[in-house]
N, C-alpha and C positions, 0 to 999 in steps of 0.2 A: 386137430385137437381144438376143442371148443372150451376155453376156460370159463368158469362161472364166477364172475365178480360183478354181480348185477346190483347197481345202486337202487334205492327206492324209486319207483316210477308210478306215474298215473296211467300208463298204457295198460289196458286190461290184459292183452295177450302176453306181454312181457311179465306182468305181475303174476299171472296164472302159471307161466312157465317157471318163474323164479320160485314160486311157492311149491310147485311139484318137485323141482330139483332139490330144494331145501329139505323136503320130507324124505326123499330118497337118500340124501346125504346123511341125515340123522338116523335113518333106519340102518344104513350100512355101518355107521359108526357104532351103533348099539349091538349089531349082531356079528360083526367080523372083528378079528383081532387087530389091534393097532401095533405098529412097529414104532418104538420110541428111540429117539436119539438121546445121547447122554445129556442129563440135566432136564429132560422132559420138555425142552423148549419147542420141540417139533415132533409131532406124531403123524404117521401116514399109513395109508392102505393103498395097495396096488392089486387089482384083480381083473380078471376077464369075466364078462357076463354077456351072454348071447353073442353078438358080433361087435362088442365094444370092449375097450380097455378103460378102466376107471381108476383115477388117482384122487384120493381124498386126503386132505391135509388139515391138521389142526395145529395152529401155532399161537404163541403168546397165551396159552392156556384156554383161549375162548374163540379166537378167530378161526373160521372154517372156510375152506376153499375146495372146489371140486373141478376136475378137468376130465373130459370124456373124449375119447377118440375112437373112430371106426377102425376095426381090424381089417387089414387088407389081406386077401387070400392070394 
């Protein structure tokens, strides 16, 4: 599992990866249904895509996180 909690950085490679992961996260949040816990304090998505399992989380109404893991066969 590779959690994505990347702080701002000046390193071009990390910044590029962070930007791409953020775009994918926002696209997934827009096109896939969100599961909401009571009170809407936490929303999440869990899905498989290609050879990956993806967990997207939205908490405190605006904080977003993504964790991606490789599926093992």
